[in-house]
C-alpha positions as CSV (number, residue, x, y, z in Angstrom):
1,M,-15.2,3.6,-1.9
2,N,-15.5,0.8,-4.4
3,D,-12.5,-1.6,-4.9
4,W,-12.8,-1.0,-8.6
5,V,-12.4,2.7,-8.2
6,L,-9.3,2.2,-6.1
7,K,-7.8,-0.2,-8.6
8,D,-8.5,2.2,-11.4
9,M,-6.9,5.1,-9.4
10,I,-3.7,3.0,-8.8
11,K,-3.5,2.0,-12.5
12,K,-3.9,5.6,-13.7
13,G,-1.2,6.7,-11.3
14,L,-3.5,8.8,-9.1
15,V,-2.2,7.1,-6.0
16,P,1.3,8.4,-5.4
17,Y,4.1,6.1,-4.3
18,N,7.3,7.8,-3.1
19,I,10.4,6.4,-1.5
20,G,10.0,6.6,2.3
21,D,6.2,6.5,2.2
22,E,4.3,4.2,4.5
23,V,2.1,1.6,2.8
24,V,-0.2,-1.2,3.9
25,I,-1.7,-4.1,2.1
26,L,-4.9,-3.2,0.3
27,K,-6.1,-6.6,-1.1
28,R,-5.0,-10.1,-1.8
29,K,-5.7,-12.6,-4.6
30,S,-8.0,-15.5,-3.7
31,N,-4.9,-17.8,-3.5
32,G,-3.4,-15.5,-0.8
33,H,-0.8,-13.7,-3.0
34,P,1.3,-11.8,-2.0
35,R,2.1,-14.1,0.9
36,A,5.2,-12.3,2.0
37,V,3.3,-9.1,3.0
38,K,1.4,-9.4,6.3
39,D,-2.0,-7.8,7.2
40,G,-1.9,-4.9,9.6
41,V,1.9,-4.3,9.1
42,V,3.2,-0.9,7.9
43,Y,5.9,-1.1,5.3
44,I,8.3,1.6,4.0
45,V,8.8,2.1,0.3
46,K,12.5,1.5,-0.5
47,Q,12.5,1.4,-4.3
48,I,10.0,2.1,-7.2
49,D,10.5,0.1,-10.4
50,L,9.2,1.2,-13.8
51,D,7.3,-2.1,-14.3
52,G,4.8,-1.4,-11.6
53,H,6.6,-3.1,-8.7
54,I,7.7,-1.5,-5.5
55,T,10.3,-2.8,-3.0
56,V,9.1,-2.4,0.6
57,A,10.7,-3.2,3.9
58,Q,9.3,-3.5,7.4
59,R,11.0,-1.7,10.2
60,S,12.9,-3.9,12.7
61,S,11.6,-4.3,16.2
62,D,14.4,-2.0,17.6
63,G,13.4,0.7,15.1
64,V,16.9,1.3,13.9
65,G,17.0,-0.8,10.7
66,Y,14.8,-2.7,8.3
67,L,14.0,-6.3,7.7
68,Q,14.3,-8.2,4.4
69,P,13.0,-6.1,1.5
70,I,10.0,-7.5,-0.4
71,R,9.2,-6.8,-4.0
72,V,5.4,-6.4,-4.6
73,H,3.2,-5.1,-7.4
74,K,1.7,-1.7,-6.5
75,M,-1.8,-3.0,-7.0
76,Y,-1.7,-4.9,-3.7
77,L,-0.4,-2.0,-1.6
78,I,-1.8,1.5,-0.9
79,N,-0.2,4.6,0.6
80,K,-1.4,4.9,4.3
81,S,-2.2,8.6,4.0
82,V,-4.3,8.0,0.8
83,L,-6.2,5.2,2.6
84,R,-6.9,7.5,5.5
85,D,-8.2,10.3,3.2
86,I,-10.5,7.8,1.5
87,K,-11.9,6.6,4.8
88,L,-12.5,10.1,6.0
89,N,-14.2,11.2,2.8
90,S,-16.5,8.1,3.0
91,I,-17.5,8.9,6.6
92,L,-18.2,12.6,5.8
93,N,-20.3,11.6,2.8
94,Q,-22.4,9.2,4.9
95,T,-23.3,11.9,7.4
96,N,-24.4,14.4,4.8
């Protein structure tokens, strides 16, 4: 799926973000922003702000608590289940 389509879906609110959801980084700016969020790491949504930002935290290594929360604009993160669905749909469309 095209990056513009994903960005448009996020802007229109078609990609849901709920407290407790698992999210991963979708894209970065050319200058590396957001630097606090790492590639390949699953974050848990802790808070959703009205201004388009979400506060996420990474699970600690012992699995009991969470590390320092990070506030990131929702354009840089995508719900893990939505990303999976998009990838599955693109694979199924290629085989048809």
